[in-house]
Every structure is written in C-alpha cells, then in structure tokens.
C-alpha positions in Angstrom: -157.6 -26.5 40.3 -155.8 -23.2 40.8 -158.4 -20.5 40.2 -155.6 -18.3 38.8 -155.0 -20.7 35.9 -156.6 -20.0 32.6 -155.9 -22.6 29.8 -156.6 -21.5 26.3 -155.4 -22.0 22.7 -153.2 -19.5 21.1 -153.6 -18.2 17.6 -150.9 -20.6 16.2 -152.6 -23.6 17.8 -150.5 -24.0 20.9 -152.0 -24.7 24.3 -151.1 -21.8 26.5 -151.5 -21.2 30.2 -152.2 -17.9 31.8 -151.4 -17.7 35.5 -148.8 -19.0 37.9 -148.3 -22.7 37.4 -146.2 -24.3 40.2 -146.9 -27.9 39.4 -145.6 -30.0 36.5 -149.1 -30.5 35.1 -152.4 -28.6 34.8 -155.9 -29.9 35.5 -159.1 -29.1 33.5 -162.7 -30.3 33.7 -164.5 -31.8 30.7 -166.3 -28.4 30.2 -163.0 -26.6 30.0 -161.5 -29.1 27.6 -164.6 -28.8 25.4 -164.3 -25.0 25.4 -160.6 -25.3 24.6 -161.1 -27.4 21.5 -164.5 -25.9 20.4 -166.5 -29.1 20.7 -169.5 -30.4 22.7 -168.8 -31.8 26.1 -170.3 -35.2 25.1 -167.5 -35.5 22.5 -164.8 -34.9 25.1 -166.5 -37.4 27.5 -166.4 -40.0 24.7 -162.8 -39.4 23.9 -161.7 -39.6 27.5 -163.5 -42.9 27.9 -161.7 -44.3 24.9 -158.3 -43.0 26.1 -158.7 -44.8 29.4 -160.2 -47.9 27.8 -157.4 -48.3 25.3 -154.8 -47.9 28.0 -153.3 -44.9 26.3 -153.2 -43.1 29.6 -153.4 -44.5 33.1 -156.7 -43.5 34.6 -156.1 -43.4 38.3 -153.2 -40.9 38.3 -154.7 -38.7 35.6 -158.0 -37.7 37.0 -159.1 -36.3 40.4 -162.2 -34.9 42.0 -162.0 -31.3 43.3 -164.5 -29.1 45.1 -165.1 -25.9 43.4 -167.3 -22.9 44.2 -171.0 -22.9 43.3 -171.0 -26.7 42.9 -173.0 -29.1 45.1 -170.7 -32.0 44.3 -167.1 -32.6 43.4 -166.1 -32.0 39.8 -163.8 -34.4 38.0 -160.6 -32.8 36.6 -158.2 -34.3 34.1 -154.4 -34.0 33.7 -152.5 -32.3 30.9 -151.8 -35.7 29.4 -155.6 -36.3 29.0 -156.1 -32.8 27.6 -153.4 -33.5 24.9 -154.9 -36.9 24.1 -158.3 -35.4 23.5 -156.7 -32.7 21.3 -155.3 -35.5 19.1 -158.6 -37.3 18.8 -161.0 -34.3 18.4 -162.2 -33.3 14.9 -162.6 -29.5 15.0 -160.9 -26.5 13.5 -159.1 -25.5 16.7 -158.1 -29.1 17.3 -156.5 -29.3 13.9 -154.6 -26.1 14.6 -153.4 -27.6 17.9 -152.2 -30.8 16.1 -150.3 -28.8 13.6 -148.6 -26.8 16.3 -147.9 -30.0 18.4 -146.4 -31.8 15.4 -144.1 -28.9 14.6 -143.0 -28.6 18.3 -142.3 -32.4 18.5 -140.3 -32.3 15.2 -138.2 -29.4 16.5 -137.6 -31.3 19.8 -136.5 -34.4 18.0 -134.2 -32.6 15.6 -132.7 -30.1 18.0 -133.0 -32.0 21.3 -134.9 -29.2 22.9 -137.8 -26.8 22.3 -138.1 -23.2 23.4 -141.2 -21.2 24.3 -140.5 -17.7 23.0 -143.3 -16.0 24.9 -142.0 -17.4 28.2 -138.5 -16.1 27.5 -139.9 -12.9 26.1 -137.3 -10.2 25.5 -134.4 -12.5 26.6 -135.0 -14.9 23.7 -132.0 -13.9 21.7 -129.7 -13.9 24.8 -131.1 -17.3 25.7 -130.2 -18.8 22.3 -126.7 -17.2 22.6 -126.4 -18.9 26.0 -127.3 -22.3 24.6 -124.8 -21.9 21.8 -122.1 -20.7 24.2 -122.6 -23.6 26.6 -122.5 -26.1 23.8 -119.2 -24.5 22.5 -117.7 -24.9 26.0 -118.7 -28.5 26.2 -116.6 -31.2 24.5 -117.3 -32.0 20.9 -118.9 -35.2 19.7 -121.7 -37.2 21.3 -120.5 -37.1 24.9 -123.0 -34.4 25.9 -126.6 -34.3 24.7 -128.3 -31.1 23.7 -130.7 -31.6 26.6 -127.8 -31.8 29.1 -126.3 -28.6 27.8 -129.7 -27.0 28.1 -130.0 -28.1 31.7 -126.7 -26.3 32.4 -128.0 -23.2 30.6 -131.0 -23.2 32.9 -128.8 -22.7 35.9 -127.6 -19.4 34.4 -131.1 -18.2 33.5 -131.1 -15.2 35.8 -127.5 -14.1 34.9 -127.5 -13.8 31.2 -124.0 -12.3 31.0 -122.3 -15.2 32.9 -121.0 -16.9 29.8 -119.9 -13.7 28.2 -118.1 -13.1 31.4 -116.4 -16.5 30.9 -114.9 -15.2 27.7 -113.8 -12.0 29.3 -112.4 -13.6 32.5 -115.0 -11.7 34.6 -116.5 -14.5 36.5 -116.5 -14.6 40.3 -113.3 -15.4 42.1 -114.8 -16.2 45.4 -118.1 -17.4 47.0 -120.4 -16.0 49.6 -120.5 -18.6 52.4 -117.5 -18.3 54.8 -118.9 -20.6 57.6 -116.7 -23.4 58.7 -117.4 -26.9 57.4 -114.6 -29.3 57.9 -114.3 -32.8 56.3 -111.6 -35.4 56.6 -110.1 -37.6 53.9 -111.4 -40.6 55.7 -115.0 -39.3 55.5 -114.8 -38.7 51.8 -113.1 -42.0 51.1 -115.8 -43.8 53.1 -118.5 -42.0 51.1 -116.7 -42.8 47.8 -116.4 -46.5 48.9 -120.1 -46.6 49.4 -120.7 -45.1 46.0 -118.4 -47.8 44.5 -120.4 -50.5 46.3 -123.7 -49.2 45.1 -122.5 -48.9 41.5 -121.1 -52.4 41.5 -124.4 -53.8 42.7 -126.1 -52.0 39.8 -123.4 -53.4 37.5 -122.4 -49.8 36.6 -118.8 -50.1 37.7 -116.0 -52.6 38.1 -113.5 -53.3 40.9 -111.2 -50.8 39.3 -113.6 -47.9 40.0 -112.4 -45.7 42.8 -109.1 -47.5 43.1 -106.4 -44.9 44.0 -103.4 -44.7 41.7 -101.2 -43.7 44.6 -101.5 -44.1 48.3 -103.4 -41.2 50.0 -104.2 -39.5 46.6 -107.6 -38.4 47.9 -106.0 -37.3 51.2 -103.7 -35.1 49.2 -106.5 -33.4 47.4 -108.5 -32.9 50.6 -105.4 -31.3 52.2 -104.9 -29.0 49.2 -108.6 -27.8 49.3 -108.7 -27.3 53.1 -105.1 -26.1 53.7 -104.3 -22.9 55.5 -101.8 -20.3 54.3 -100.5 -17.7 56.8 -103.4 -18.5 59.1 -106.1 -18.2 56.5 -107.8 -20.8 54.4 -106.3 -21.0 50.9 -109.9 -21.2 49.6 -111.9 -19.1 52.0 -115.5 -19.9 51.0 -117.4 -23.1 50.9 -118.2 -22.5 47.2 -114.5 -22.3 46.4 -113.8 -25.5 48.3 -116.6 -27.3 46.5 -115.4 -26.0 43.1 -111.8 -27.0 43.7 -112.8 -30.4 45.1 -114.6 -31.2 41.8 -111.8 -29.8 39.7 -108.9 -31.5 41.4 -110.6 -35.0 41.5 -111.6 -34.7 37.8 -108.3 -33.2 36.5 -105.7 -34.9 38.8 -107.0 -38.4 38.0 -106.4 -39.8 41.5 -108.3 -43.1 40.5 -107.5 -45.8 38.0 -111.2 -45.5 36.9 -114.2 -43.3 37.8 -112.5 -39.9 38.2 -115.4 -37.9 36.7 -118.2 -39.7 38.5 -116.2 -39.6 41.8 -115.5 -35.9 41.3 -119.2 -35.1 40.6 -120.2 -37.2 43.6 -117.7 -35.5 45.9 -118.9 -32.1 44.7 -122.6 -32.9 45.5 -121.6 -34.7 48.8 -119.7 -31.7 50.1 -122.4 -29.2 49.0 -124.9 -31.3 50.9 -122.7 -31.3 54.1 -122.3 -27.6 53.7 -126.0 -27.0 53.4 -125.6 -25.5 49.9 -127.1 -28.2 47.7 -130.2 -27.2 45.8 -131.5 -30.4 44.3 -134.2 -28.6 42.5 -131.6 -26.5 40.6 -128.6 -28.8 40.0 -130.0 -31.7 38.0 -128.1 -34.9 37.2 -128.0 -33.7 33.5 -126.5 -30.4 34.4 -124.0 -32.0 36.7 -122.9 -34.4 34.0 -122.4 -31.5 31.5 -120.5 -29.5 34.1 -118.2 -32.4 35.0 -117.4 -33.1 31.3 -116.7 -29.4 30.8 -114.1 -29.6 33.7 -112.6 -32.8 32.3 -112.2 -31.4 28.8 -111.0 -28.0 29.8 -107.4 -26.9 29.2 -105.1 -26.5 32.3 -104.5 -22.8 31.5 -108.3 -22.2 31.7 -108.4 -23.5 35.4 -109.4 -20.1 36.9 -112.1 -19.5 34.3 -113.5 -23.0 34.9 -113.5 -22.5 38.7 -115.2 -19.1 38.1 -117.9 -20.8 36.0 -118.6 -23.3 38.8 -118.7 -20.4 41.3 -121.2 -18.6 39.0 -123.3 -21.8 38.8 -123.4 -22.0 42.6 -124.2 -18.3 42.9 -127.1 -18.7 40.4 -128.4 -21.9 41.9 -128.6 -20.4 45.3 -130.8 -17.5 44.1 -134.5 -17.7 44.8 -136.7 -17.4 41.7 
C-alpha cells in the first residue's frame, strides 16, 4: 500500500483519499477499515468473510498480502470494493453516514449520468459544470450521445477551461504543433478499413454494405485532399491538421454507402497511431464517439470551428498531467 495514502471518512459521510492515487483502486487492511467505520476489527473480519462466502465480491482479485514496516509477516490488504461492501454491512454511526452519502451519490449518477467530486475540482467547479453544459449543447440532441460520453469529451479539455468558450468566439487553434513528415497512401488506408470491416462482420456488427465506396476512388480522393501540396507546401502543414481533416472529410463527405462515422473515427485513430500522436489513456472510445457525432451533426459553415475543436482536443490530450 502506498504510504502516502490516507483513507478517511469526510464530515458528510463520503470516503475520501488523501494523497496521490495512481491506481484505479485503493487497498486497506482490516485495522484501517475498522478505524474508517468506527467498529472493532473482529466485526470487519466477519463481514469480509461473509462478503467472500456469499460471492458478492471475488476473493482472489480483491485481496493481497503486502510487506509493511515494523511487521514480522505480510499483512492482508483489501480492495476498495471490499471496503465499500463492509461499509454497507456495518452497523455504526459513521457507517450510516457513509451509506447516506453513497445512496445520494448513486442516485445522482443514475439521474444525471455522471457524478462530480467538488473537492477534487476545487475552484474550477463552476467552470467544469459550464464545460459539461457546453459540450452537451454542441452534441446532437436526442439519445444519440449519453451524458457519460459527453463527460468523457469534457475530460479531454480539463486543463484548458476556455476551449469551449473559444469555440463560440472562433478562437480555437488553426494549426497543430507536429510538422514531421508522415506519409500514408490511399491503398494503406483502404487495406486498414477493409480489415476493420472484416472484424466487424465477424462480430456481427456490420453488413457487407459497410465500407463500400459510393464512387470509385472516393477514399483516394480524400487522402489526396488531406496530403496535397500547394505551391510546394502541404495544404495542411501539421500532423494534427491532417488527422482532423481526415476525420472530418470521411464523416462529412459520406464516401461509403454505410459506416462513414465508424470509418472516420477509425481512420482518425489509425493515422494518429502511425504518426505517434495517439494517447490511448486520454482519447477514450466514449470521447471518440461523442467527437465523431459532433462532426457528423455540425453545420458545413462551422467546419473551421469544428476542425479547431479537434485540434484543441489533440493539443490537450498531448499535454502531460
């Protein structure tokens, strides 16, 4: 267990972490869980046994032995899932406060589709809510985009709060940062898209119409447009600009009978990967889905602003946190 982590219960009943958490879970010993919920360690031990016995939580992946200072033998630590399960089973004042908070948080998540930790966002809370609202306004109406997907897109702008305001004011980037040369051919992209089609058909997620070009060399025309030279210089000078326009043209020009959005999203990620610009930890499938739908539903006269938004996304996702 990270010695810099301190797990405690806040005044409102929430479980809070003090320290730098780099994993998706946190581990605590029985003694720490007992201290957290204000009960005897024997109570915690009994609840943990019951949790595992009832099959509520898988035992093997939710407990591990660790060596700690001043201990002659390894100490067993339990995952966050176990900590939460004990909190729901324990009969103490602090456990009751925890359950009230947990129920309120779960209710908010079910109704809104997302939950927000105000303390973690601190002084940027109001700006964050505005960003959520702004992204949802940019995305198409109806049930096409879930709130969680919109929120994933917002996360990519977390370090540049003014990016969406800049969208309204047409102050988004007009270029990227990477000017190194990465050339692709239409044949390479078509081959990759053909493999995508084959994989989707095997999963029964596409038909034979998927990826079928409306006109001969439709993709070749898009690739030529993206990588063309004008007066000896690339029309789109940076890799980010090329990626953004590849996504935009495939989605908006409808080169295929079916599958334009999925093909455009795939080509975008495929090219970013070839260019060494893909950050899989930043650009999630949900965010990519929301971004692609934003492009698809955008008005033609908003093309430059949409391209600017994609460039801002790539700029933000390349920044180290």
